[in-house]
C-alpha positions in Angstrom: 0.0 0.0 0.0 1.5 3.3 -1.1 0.3 5.8 1.5 2.1 8.8 -0.1 0.4 8.1 -3.5 -2.9 7.8 -1.8 -2.5 11.3 -0.3 -1.3 12.7 -3.5 -4.3 11.3 -5.3 -6.6 13.0 -2.8 -4.7 16.3 -3.2 -5.0 16.1 -7.0 -8.8 15.7 -6.7 -8.9 18.7 -4.3 -10.1 16.4 -1.5 -7.1 16.4 0.8 -8.1 17.3 4.4 -5.8 18.7 7.0 -6.2 19.5 10.7 -5.8 23.2 11.7 -4.8 24.0 15.3 -7.3 26.3 17.2 -5.5 28.4 19.7 -8.5 30.2 21.3 -12.2 30.8 20.9 -14.0 33.8 22.4 -17.7 34.1 21.4 -17.8 34.7 17.6 -14.0 35.0 17.4 -11.7 32.1 16.7 -7.9 32.2 16.7 -6.1 29.8 14.4 -2.5 29.8 13.3 -1.9 33.2 14.9 -4.8 34.9 13.2 -8.2 35.9 14.6 -11.3 35.2 12.5 -15.0 36.0 12.6 -16.2 32.4 12.9 -19.1 31.2 10.8 -18.2 27.5 11.0 -19.3 26.5 14.5 -22.4 24.4 15.2 -22.8 26.0 18.7 -26.0 27.5 17.6 -27.4 28.6 21.0 -24.0 29.7 22.3 -24.0 27.2 25.2 -20.7 25.5 24.2 -18.6 28.3 25.8 -20.5 28.3 29.1 -18.5 27.2 32.2 -20.1 25.3 35.1 -16.9 24.4 37.0 -17.9 26.3 40.1 -20.9 24.0 40.6 -19.0 20.7 40.3 -18.4 18.7 43.5 -15.2 16.9 44.2 -16.9 13.6 43.4 -18.2 15.0 40.1 -14.6 15.7 39.0 -13.7 12.0 39.2 -13.8 9.9 36.1 -15.4 6.5 36.5 -13.2 5.1 33.7 -15.5 2.2 32.7 -18.3 1.4 30.3 -21.9 2.2 31.5 -22.7 -1.5 31.8 -19.8 -2.2 34.1 -19.3 0.7 36.6 -19.5 3.9 34.6 -23.3 4.5 34.7 -23.1 7.8 36.7 -26.3 9.0 38.4 -26.0 12.0 36.1 -26.9 9.8 33.2 -30.3 9.2 34.8 -30.9 12.9 35.3 -30.0 13.8 31.8 -32.1 11.0 30.2 -35.1 11.8 32.4 -34.9 15.5 31.3 -34.5 14.6 27.7 -37.4 12.1 27.6 -39.8 14.3 29.7 -39.2 17.6 27.8 -39.4 16.0 24.3 -42.2 13.7 25.1 -40.6 10.3 24.6 -41.0 7.3 26.9 -37.2 7.0 27.5 -33.8 8.2 26.4 -30.3 6.8 26.2 -27.1 9.0 26.1 -24.2 7.8 24.0 -20.7 9.0 23.5 -21.5 10.9 20.3 -24.2 11.5 17.7 -22.3 9.2 15.3 -22.5 6.4 17.9 -26.2 7.0 18.4 -27.0 6.3 14.8 -24.7 3.2 14.7 -26.4 1.9 17.8 -30.0 2.3 16.5 -29.3 0.4 13.3 -27.7 -2.5 15.2 -31.0 -3.0 17.1 -32.6 -4.1 13.9 -30.0 -6.8 13.1 -31.4 -10.3 12.7 -34.9 -9.2 12.0 -37.0 -9.1 8.8 -36.2 -5.5 8.1 -35.6 -3.2 5.1 -34.2 0.3 5.7 -35.3 3.2 3.5 -32.7 6.0 3.7 -32.9 9.5 2.2 -30.2 10.0 -0.4 -28.9 13.1 1.5 -28.6 11.5 4.9 -25.6 12.0 7.2 -22.6 9.7 7.0 -23.3 8.3 10.4 -26.7 7.0 9.2 -25.1 5.5 6.1 -22.4 3.8 8.1 -24.9 2.5 10.7 -26.8 0.8 7.9 -23.7 -0.6 6.2 -22.1 -1.9 9.4 -25.3 -3.6 10.5 -25.5 -5.3 7.1 -29.2 -4.3 6.8 -31.1 -4.5 3.5 -31.4 -0.9 2.3 -33.2 1.2 -0.3 -31.9 4.7 -1.0 -34.9 6.9 -2.0 -34.5 10.3 -3.8 -33.9 13.2 -1.5 -37.2 14.4 0.2 -39.3 12.5 -2.4 -42.0 11.0 -0.2 -44.1 9.9 -3.2 -41.2 7.8 -4.5 -40.6 6.4 -1.0 -44.2 5.4 -0.7 -44.2 3.7 -4.1 -41.2 1.5 -3.3 -42.3 0.7 0.2 -45.6 -0.7 -0.9 -43.7 -3.3 -3.0 -42.7 -5.1 0.3 -44.8 -7.5 2.3 -47.0 -6.0 5.0 -45.4 -8.3 7.5 -41.9 -6.9 6.9 -40.6 -4.2 9.2 -39.9 -1.0 7.2 -37.6 1.5 8.8 -37.5 5.0 7.2 -34.6 7.0 8.4 -33.9 10.7 7.6 -32.2 13.8 8.9 -34.6 16.4 10.1 -32.4 19.2 8.9 -29.7 18.2 6.4 -26.3 19.3 7.5 -24.9 20.5 4.2 -27.5 23.1 3.1 -30.0 23.2 5.9 -32.8 21.6 3.9 -35.8 20.4 5.9 -37.2 16.8 5.8 -40.9 16.7 5.3 -41.6 15.1 8.6 -45.4 15.7 8.5 -45.6 13.7 5.2 -43.5 10.9 6.6 -45.7 10.7 9.7 -48.8 10.5 7.4 -47.1 7.7 5.5 -47.2 5.6 8.6 -50.9 5.5 8.3 -50.7 4.0 4.8 -47.8 1.6 5.2 -48.0 -1.3 7.7 -45.1 -2.0 10.0 -43.3 1.3 9.3 -40.9 2.8 11.8 -39.8 6.4 11.5 -36.2 7.2 12.7 -35.2 10.9 12.6 -31.7 12.3 13.1 -32.4 15.7 14.7 -28.8 16.8 15.2 -29.0 20.2 13.4 -32.5 21.1 14.8 -32.4 19.7 18.3 -33.4 22.4 20.8 -33.9 25.1 18.1 -37.7 25.0 17.9 -37.7 24.3 14.1 -40.3 21.6 14.4 -43.7 22.1 16.2 -43.7 18.5 17.6 -42.1 15.1 17.4 -45.4 13.1 17.6 -45.4 9.7 15.9 -41.6 9.6 15.5 -40.6 6.3 16.8 -36.9 7.0 17.4 -35.1 10.4 17.5 -31.3 10.5 17.5 -29.2 13.6 18.0 -25.8 15.0 18.6 -25.5 16.9 21.9 -22.6 19.0 20.6 -24.7 21.5 18.5 -27.8 23.1 20.0 -26.8 21.8 23.4 -23.2 22.8 23.1 -21.8 19.8 25.0 -20.4 16.4 24.2 -22.2 13.2 23.4 -25.3 11.9 21.6 -28.7 10.7 22.5 -31.4 8.3 21.4 -35.0 9.2 22.4 -37.3 6.1 22.1 -39.5 3.7 24.0 -38.3 2.0 27.1 -38.4 -1.4 25.4 -36.2 -0.1 22.5 -33.8 1.3 25.1 -33.4 -2.1 26.7 -32.7 -3.7 23.4 -30.0 -1.1 22.7 -28.4 -1.7 26.1 -28.2 -5.4 25.2 -27.2 -5.5 21.6 -25.7 -2.1 20.5 -21.9 -2.4 20.4 -21.3 1.4 20.6 -23.2 1.3 23.9 -21.8 -1.9 25.3 -18.1 -1.3 24.5 -17.7 2.5 24.8 -16.3 4.1 27.9 -18.7 6.3 29.8 -18.5 10.0 29.4 -16.4 11.8 32.1 -18.6 13.2 34.8 -17.2 16.7 34.1 -18.7 16.4 30.6 -22.0 15.0 32.0 -22.3 18.0 34.3 -21.8 20.4 31.4 -24.4 18.5 29.4 -26.9 18.5 32.2 -26.5 22.2 33.0 -26.6 23.2 29.3 -29.8 21.1 28.7 -31.5 22.8 31.6 -30.7 26.2 30.1 -31.8 25.2 26.7 -35.2 23.9 28.1 -35.7 26.9 30.3 -34.9 29.6 27.7 -36.7 28.9 24.4 -36.2 32.6 23.6 -32.7 31.8 22.6 -33.9 29.8 19.6 -36.3 32.6 18.6 -33.4 35.1 18.5 -31.6 32.6 16.2 -34.7 32.5 14.0 -34.6 36.3 13.6 -30.9 36.2 12.8 -31.7 33.6 10.1 -34.3 35.9 8.6 -31.8 38.8 8.6 -29.4 36.6 6.6 -32.1 35.9 4.1 -32.9 39.6 3.7 -29.3 40.5 3.2 -28.8 37.8 0.7 -31.6 39.1 -1.5 -30.5 42.7 -1.1 -26.9 41.9 -2.1 -27.5 39.3 -4.8 -30.8 40.4 -6.2 -32.6 37.1 -5.8 -34.4 35.5 -2.9 -32.4 33.1 -0.7 -33.2 29.6 -2.0 -32.7 27.7 1.1 -35.0 27.0 4.1 -35.9 30.3 5.8 -35.4 29.5 9.5 -32.5 27.1 9.9 -29.1 28.5 11.1 -27.3 26.6 8.3 -27.0 28.8 5.2 -25.2 28.3 1.9 -24.0 30.2 -1.1 -23.5 28.2 -4.3 -20.9 28.7 -7.0 -20.8 27.5 -10.6 -17.1 26.5 -10.6 -14.1 25.6 -8.5 -12.1 28.7 -9.5 -14.7 31.2 -8.4 -15.4 29.7 -5.1 -11.7 29.2 -4.3 -11.1 32.9 -5.0 -14.0 34.1 -2.9 -13.1 31.7 0.0 -9.5 33.0 0.0 -10.8 36.6 -0.2 -13.0 36.1 2.9 -10.0 34.5 4.8 -7.9 37.6 3.9 -10.6 39.8 5.5 -10.8 37.7 8.7 -13.9 35.7 7.9 -14.0 31.9 8.4 -16.7 29.9 6.6 -17.0 26.2 5.6 -15.9 25.3 2.1 -17.7 22.2 0.7 -16.8 20.6 -2.6 -17.2 17.2 -4.4 -17.8 14.5 -3.2 -19.4 16.1 -0.1 -21.7 18.1 -2.5 -22.3 18.0 -6.2 -22.0 21.8 -6.6 -19.3 23.8 -4.6 -20.8 25.9 -1.8 -19.7 28.0 1.1 -21.7 27.1 4.2 -22.4 29.8 6.8 -23.4 28.6 10.3 -25.2 31.1 12.5 -25.1 31.3 16.2 -26.3 33.6 19.0 -22.8 35.0 19.2 -23.4 36.8 15.8 -25.3 40.0 15.3 -26.6 42.0 12.4 -23.3 43.9 12.0 -21.5 40.6 11.5 -23.9 39.5 8.8 -23.6 42.9 7.1 -19.8 42.6 7.1 -20.0 39.1 5.7 -22.2 40.2 2.8 -20.1 43.3 2.2 -17.0 41.2 1.8 -18.8 38.5 -0.3 -20.2 41.1 -2.7 -16.7 42.7 -3.0 -15.0 39.4 -3.7 -17.6 38.4 -6.4 -17.4 41.8 -8.1 -13.7 41.5 -8.6 -14.2 38.6 -11.0 -16.5 40.7 -13.2 
């Protein structure tokens, strides 16, 4: 195996990834490689990730149990967190995992050995794709957000077979919404259908009116909650199955209690202060208005999500604009093939930002794009 050639091939395709060292973060500012940037790449949507709770942590809470949850790592904090999650979001039970990635892997493993076919949206997150593959489940990939096509293919399978539909609620690349209402209505037409929703980029942001009739909800806890870990909201029976068969649960070390404290405290703030999400909605609306004002066309993405995108026709233009933004101290996410079919700059909004930050972003975007003309 020629490792150097493998890396050179990736570089030639423009797909080589590198780690950049972050030296400091302070609200909307991030310092990397000696330079400070206005940060539009963080998923800390509600600004909870930079909150400190150290003063409220007991001596016992600072000790790491250093074991899996099934051995001796099941801290009492897990019970508090899972009870808060299930109660607030109206699920029977909840299970905290070490990451959102592990949550999706765990859920799919619960269906192993059963007469199951999984129907997965074509734009689903990599963790869902990997969960299905690693569990060796029969799968059908349906066209992105095409519920009619999904229904047509589902009805080809026997009524007795379990049909698991899995989708992101908000798709991470461009902030697109899944049609959850239509998927819930589909359950009334298709026998033995389960609906599994990955809510990572919407969790706690009040982007959905309810989660009724969703069988299983998975989420990362590192975005809206601003902590570390993942969660599965489900029935008590399904939780017991997970505890007994899901390898990411059985063989992963428990989260350190310091992280569990931060998770619990952040969750309490998120639940008690829904106005934070509403401020974020207003910031999203401001982005949409500035987009139309500067580019002369309405913003084509979902109106309320904090994930925004700006598409480009070619690699040369987006590279030039991206570098121009960096030169002006603005950090955005740069997505290209194979992550997306068309190159985009993704802008992630958070409560750290204000109107002036968005005005500066569009001022620099417009300036960079005009230089090409």
